[in-house]
LUMDRENSE-940593 format. One record per residue: residue number from 1; x, y, z of N, C-alpha, C, O in turn; residue in three letters. Coordinates in steps of 0.02 Angstrom, whole numbers, plus 32768, in hexadecimal, padded with zeros to 4 digits. Last residue first. Layout:
N
PT   pos   n_xx   n_yy   n_zz   ca_xx   ca_yy   ca_zz   c_xx   c_yy   c_zz   o_xx   o_yy   o_zz   code
PT   NUM      X      Y      Z       X       Y       Z      X      Y      Z      X      Y      Z    ala
...
***
This chain:
117
PT   pos   n_xx   n_yy   n_zz   ca_xx   ca_yy   ca_zz   c_xx   c_yy   c_zz   o_xx   o_yy   o_zz   code
PT   117   8779   85E2   72D3    87B0    85E1    72A9   8799   862C   727C   87BD   8640   724F    unk
PT   116   8758   85CB   7385    873D    85DF    735F   877D   85F5   732C   87AE   8612   7344    unk
PT   115   86FE   8541   73E1    8756    8558    73B7   8734   858C   737B   8707   857E   7353    unk
PT   114   86E2   851B   7481    86C2    8554    744B   86FF   855C   7423   872F   857A   743A    unk
PT   113   86C6   849D   74D8    86FA    84CD    74D6   86E6   84E2   7480   86DF   84BC   7451    unk
PT   112   8658   846B   755C    8670    846B    7518   8694   849B   7509   868A   84CF   7529    unk
PT   111   8641   83ED   75EA    865B    8423    75CC   8661   841B   7580   866A   83E5   7563    unk
PT   110   85EF   8388   7651    8608    8396    7609   8617   83D6   75F4   85E4   83F8   75ED    unk
PT   109   85DF   832C   76D3    85DD    8387    76B7   860B   836E   7679   863D   834A   7678    unk
PT   108   858D   82B9   772A    85B6    82C1    76FB   85A8   8300   76D7   8571   830D   76BF    unk
PT   107   855A   82C3   77E1    854A    82AC    779D   857A   82C9   775D   858D   8301   776C    unk
PT   106   8549   833A   7852    8554    8302    7848   853D   82F0   77EE   8517   8310   77CA    unk
PT   105   8581   83C7   78AA    8567    83B1    7873   857C   8367   785F   85B7   8357   785D    unk
PT   104   855D   842D   794B    857C    83E7    791F   8551   83CE   78E4   8515   83C2   78E5    unk
PT   103   857A   84AE   7985    855C    84A3    7948   8575   8451   7936   85A4   8447   7910    unk
PT   102   8580   84FD   7A0E    8599    84DF    79ED   856B   84C7   79CB   8532   84C5   79E3    unk
PT   101   8578   85AE   7A5C    8563    8562    7A4E   8587   8541   7A19   85AC   8564   79F5    unk
PT   100   85CB   85E9   7AF6    85BB    85EC    7AAB   859A   85AB   7A9B   859D   857A   7AC1    unk
PT    99   85AC   85E1   7B76    85E5    8612    7B68   85DC   8605   7B23   85F9   8637   7B0D    unk
PT    98   850C   85C9   7B9D    8552    85B2    7BAB   8563   85E5   7B7E   853C   860C   7B62    unk
PT    97   848E   85A1   7C32    84A2    85CF    7BFD   84EF   85AD   7BDD   850B   8580   7BFC    unk
PT    96   842A   8547   7C70    8447    8545    7C3A   8470   8567   7C05   8477   855A   7BC9    unk
PT    95   8406   8575   7CF4    83D2    857D    7CB8   840A   8565   7C6C   83FF   8581   7C36    unk
PT    94   846E   854B   7D56    841A    8545    7D71   83FC   8539   7D20   83E3   8504   7D0E    unk
PT    93   84FB   8557   7D1C    84C7    8529    7D41   8489   850B   7D44   8474   84D2   7D3B    unk
PT    92   84EF   85F6   7CE5    84F0    85A9    7CC2   84D2   856C   7CD6   84A4   854F   7CB9    unk
PT    91   84B5   8629   7D61    8482    8632    7D14   849E   85EF   7CED   847B   85C0   7CDA    unk
PT    90   8517   8627   7DA5    84CE    8601    7DBD   84B2   860C   7D7E   848B   85DF   7D6F    unk
PT    89   857F   865D   7D71    858B    8624    7D5E   8551   85F2   7D89   8553   85B4   7D90    unk
PT    88   854B   86D0   7D6B    8565    86A7    7D2A   8571   865E   7D34   856E   8630   7D0B    unk
PT    87   8562   86D7   7DEE    851C    86E3    7DD5   8524   86D0   7DA4   84F5   86A9   7D9C    unk
PT    86   85E4   86E6   7E0E    85B7    86A4    7E19   857D   86B2   7E05   8559   8682   7E14    unk
PT    85   860B   8746   7DB9    863E    8706    7D9F   860B   86CB   7DC8   8605   8692   7DB2    unk
PT    84   85DF   87B9   7DE8    85BE    879C    7DA4   85D7   8752   7D93   85BE   872C   7D69    unk
PT    83   85AB   8806   7E6D    85D6    87C3    7E66   85BE   87AB   7E1F   858A   8789   7E1C    unk
PT    82   85A9   88B7   7E83    858E    8891    7E77   85B3   8832   7E5A   85D8   8834   7E28    unk
PT    81   8609   8925   7E93    85FD    88E7    7ED4   85E1   88AD   7EB9   85F4   8876   7ECC    unk
PT    80   85E0   8966   7E3A    8626    8951    7E39   8633   8914   7E61   8657   88E3   7E56    unk
PT    79   8551   896C   7DEA    855F    8980    7E2A   85A8   8948   7E22   85A5   890F   7E09    unk
PT    78   8513   8990   7D63    8556    89CA    7D77   855D   89B7   7DCD   856C   89E5   7DF3    unk
PT    77   84CB   892B   7D63    850E    8935    7D2F   851F   8966   7D40   8551   8973   7D1F    unk
PT    76   846B   88F1   7DAC    849D    88FF    7DD4   84DB   890E   7D98   8515   88FB   7DA3    unk
PT    75   83FD   88CE   7D53    83E4    8913    7D94   8430   892E   7DA3   843D   896A   7DA6    unk
PT    74   842E   8863   7D09    8414    88AD    7CF1   8429   88D8   7D27   845A   88FE   7D29    unk
PT    73   8431   8803   7D84    8469    8813    7D55   8464   885A   7D2F   8490   8884   7D36    unk
PT    72   83B0   87FD   7DB2    83ED    8811    7DDD   8440   8824   7DB7   8472   8844   7DCA    unk
PT    71   8371   87D1   7D3D    8362    8819    7D63   839E   8828   7D93   83B8   8860   7D95    unk
PT    70   8397   8742   7D4F    839E    8769    7D0D   83A0   87B4   7D11   83C7   87D5   7CEF    unk
PT    69   8350   8717   7DBB    839B    8728    7DB0   83BC   8751   7D75   83EE   8775   7D73    unk
PT    68   82BF   8735   7D9A    82DF    8742    7DDC   832A   8761   7DC7   833D   879B   7DC1    unk
PT    67   82B7   86F0   7D22    82B2    8719    7D1B   82C6   8746   7D65   82DE   877E   7D5C    unk
PT    66   82DF   8658   7D6C    830C    866F    7D2D   830A   86BC   7D2E   833F   86DA   7D38    unk
PT    65   826F   8658   7DBB    82A9    864E    7DE1   82DA   866B   7DA1   82FB   869D   7DB0    unk
PT    64   8201   8653   7D61    81FC    8682    7D90   8235   8698   7DB6   823B   86D0   7DCF    unk
PT    63   8222   85CD   7D1E    8227    860B    7CFF   8230   8641   7D35   8267   865C   7D37    unk
PT    62   8217   8576   7D95    825E    8582    7D76   824D   85C9   7D4A   826E   85FB   7D59    unk
PT    61   817C   85A3   7DA5    81A6    85B8    7DCF   81FF   85B4   7DC3   8225   85DE   7DDB    unk
PT    60   8151   8564   7D33    8153    85AD    7D38   8173   85BA   7D7F   8185   85F4   7D83    unk
PT    59   815C   84D5   7D5C    817A    84F4    7D10   818C   853F   7D0C   81BD   8557   7CF1    unk
PT    58   8124   84C6   7DC4    8164    84CF    7DB4   8190   84DF   7D8B   81CB   84EF   7D8C    unk
PT    57   80A1   84D1   7DA2    80BF    8512    7DD4   8101   850C   7DC3   8120   853F   7DB3    unk
PT    56   808E   8462   7D62    8096    84A8    7D3E   80B2   84E9   7D68   80CE   851C   7D56    unk
PT    55   80AF   83FD   7DBB    80D0    8415    7D89   80DF   844F   7D5D   8111   8466   7D42    unk
PT    54   8037   842F   7E01    8075    842B    7E28   80A9   842D   7DF9   80D5   8457   7E03    unk
PT    53   7FC3   83F9   7DB4    7FC3    8435    7DD0   8020   843E   7DEA   8039   8469   7DC7    unk
PT    52   7FEE   8374   7D8B    7FEC    83A3    7D69   7FFB   83F3   7D7C   8024   841B   7D66    unk
PT    51   804F   8306   7DDD    8027    8326    7DE6   801C   836F   7DB7   8043   839E   7DC1    unk
PT    50   8081   825C   7DD4    8083    8299    7DB2   802E   82BD   7DC7   7FF5   82A6   7DC5    unk
PT    49   8090   81CC   7DF5    808C    821C    7E38   809B   8241   7E1D   80CB   825F   7E36    unk
PT    48   80B5   8195   7DAE    8078    816F    7DB2   8064   81AD   7DF0   802F   81B2   7E0F    unk
PT    47   811C   81E9   7D26    811A    81DB    7D66   80C4   81C6   7D88   8097   81EC   7D76    unk
PT    46   810F   8230   7CB6    811D    81E9    7CB2   811C   81C6   7CF4   811B   8189   7CF7    unk
PT    45   8110   82AF   7CD6    80D6    8291    7CBB   80D0   8249   7C9E   80A4   822E   7C7C    unk
PT    44   814C   82FA   7D54    8170    82C5    7D14   811C   8297   7D14   80FE   8273   7D3D    unk
PT    43   812C   8338   7DD6    813E    834B    7D9F   8152   8335   7D44   815F   8354   7D11    unk
PT    42   8157   82DA   7E3D    8117    8300    7E27   810E   832B   7DED   80D4   833D   7DE0    unk
PT    41   81DB   82B8   7E17    81A3    828C    7E16   8165   829E   7E01   8142   8289   7DD3    unk
PT    40   8220   8336   7E49    8221    8319    7DFD   81DC   82F1   7DFD   81A9   830B   7DE5    unk
PT    39   81F3   832A   7ECF    81EF    837A    7E9D   81DE   8358   7E59   81A9   8359   7E3A    unk
PT    38   8227   82C1   7F01    81DB    82CE    7EF5   81CC   82F7   7EC7   81A0   82F0   7E9C    unk
PT    37   82B2   82F2   7EEC    82A6    82A0    7EBC   824C   82B1   7EB5   822E   82B1   7E80    unk
PT    36   82D2   8349   7F4F    82CF    8358    7F0F   829F   832B   7EE7   826E   833F   7EC8    unk
PT    35   8245   832E   7FE0    8299    831C    7FAC   8298   8336   7F6A   8262   833A   7F4C    unk
PT    34   8205   83A3   8025    81FC    837A    8017   823E   835C   7FFA   826F   837F   8003    unk
PT    33   81E1   8411   8080    8204    83DA    80AB   81F0   839E   8082   81D4   836E   809C    unk
PT    32   81D6   848E   803B    819E    845A    8038   81B2   841D   8069   8183   83F8   8076    unk
PT    31   8259   84BE   8058    822E    84E0    8064   81F0   84C4   8079   81D3   84D0   80AE    unk
PT    30   829D   8468   7FF9    82AE    8463    8051   8280   848C   806E   8279   847F   80AA    unk
PT    29   826D   8482   7F8C    826B    8442    7FAC   826E   8442   7FEA   824B   8421   8010    unk
PT    28   829A   84F9   7F74    824C    84DE    7F86   8252   84A8   7F99   822E   849E   7FCA    unk
PT    27   8338   84D8   7F66    8316    8512    7FA6   82B9   84FA   7FA8   829E   84EB   7FDE    unk
PT    26   8329   8484   7EFC    834D    8476    7F30   8323   849A   7F67   82F8   8481   7F8B    unk
PT    25   82F5   84EA   7E8A    82D2    84B4    7E99   82E7   8491   7ED3   82B6   8474   7EEC    unk
PT    24   832D   858C   7ED4    8331    8552    7EA6   82FE   852A   7EC5   82E2   8533   7EFA    unk
PT    23   82E6   8638   7ECC    82FB    85FB    7EEF   82F2   85BE   7EB3   82CD   85BA   7E82    unk
PT    22   82BD   86BD   7EA1    82F4    8697    7E82   8316   8655   7EB4   8352   8648   7EBB    unk
PT    21   825B   86D4   7ED1    827D    86FB    7EFB   82BE   86D6   7ED5   82F3   86D5   7EF5    unk
PT    20   81EA   867F   7E8B    81EA    86C1    7E84   8220   86F4   7E97   8221   872D   7E7F    unk
PT    19   820F   8614   7ED5    8233    861F    7EAC   821C   8664   7E88   8248   867D   7E65    unk
PT    18   81AA   8635   7F30    81ED    862B    7F4C   822B   8629   7F0B   8266   8639   7F13    unk
PT    17   8132   863A   7F17    8159    8677    7F33   8197   865F   7F32   81BF   868D   7F36    unk
PT    16   811F   85C1   7EC1    812E    85EC    7EA8   8144   863C   7EC2   815A   866A   7EA0    unk
PT    15   8124   8569   7F49    8156    8561    7F01   8152   858C   7EE0   818B   8597   7ECC    unk
PT    14   80A4   8596   7F7C    80E2    85A2    7FA2   812C   8598   7F63   815B   85C0   7F5B    unk
PT    13   804D   8573   7F17    8046    85AE    7F1F   8094   85CC   7F4C   80B1   8601   7F43    unk
PT    12   8064   84F4   7F22    806E    8505    7EEA   807D   8561   7EEE   80A8   8583   7ED2    unk
PT    11   802E   84C0   7F9E    8083    84B4    7F7E   8095   84E4   7F47   80CE   84FA   7F40    unk
PT    10   7FB4   84C7   7FAC    7FDC    84F6    7FB2   8027   84FA   7FBB   804D   8524   7FD4    unk
PT     9   7F7F   8446   7F93    7F89    847C    7F5E   7FA7   84B1   7F5C   7FB9   84CE   7F29    unk
PT     8   7FFE   83D0   7FC9    7FCD    83FB    7FD9   7FC7   842C   7FA6   7FFA   8441   7F8A    unk
PT     7   803E   831F   7FBE    802E    8353    7FA2   7FED   8388   7FCB   7FBA   8370   7FE4    unk
PT     6   8061   82B1   7FFD    8080    82EF    802E   805F   832B   7FFF   8062   8365   8015    unk
PT     5   8004   8212   7FF0    8038    8250    7FDB   8047   829B   7FF7   8011   82B5   8007    unk
PT     4   800B   8195   804B    7FEA    81BD    8035   8013   81FE   8014   8047   8211   802F    unk
PT     3   805D   810C   8012    8067    813C    804D   802F   8164   8022   8025   815A   7FE6    unk
PT     2   801E   8085   7FDF    803A    80A5    7FCE   8039   80E0   8004   8006   80DC   8026    unk
PT     1   8016   7FD3   7FFA    7FFC    8008    8001   8028   803A   7FF3   8062   8027   7FF8    unk
***
């Protein structure tokens, strides 16, 4: 027999409120007294524990957290005491920012040479 779910509707509001302030999924898990695995399980459509309301709140929360962090970088452009290295590393690690884009080309490449006589 499975344990009853810890899910409560108000968890979605708490998640949104925390992530509006830049919180990570790990921080939200701690505030909600859940494991990170539970958060991912509730937001995984393939899981029997999937919860659409929670999943939508998490997706929105991640967006709001990224917006908060982006704003921190923008509003601190003139602040010499702002730690841009830490901010940028956060953006790379949490939101997938990259220093450069790489494109991989697969298959055969044929070149033609134009000869003018």
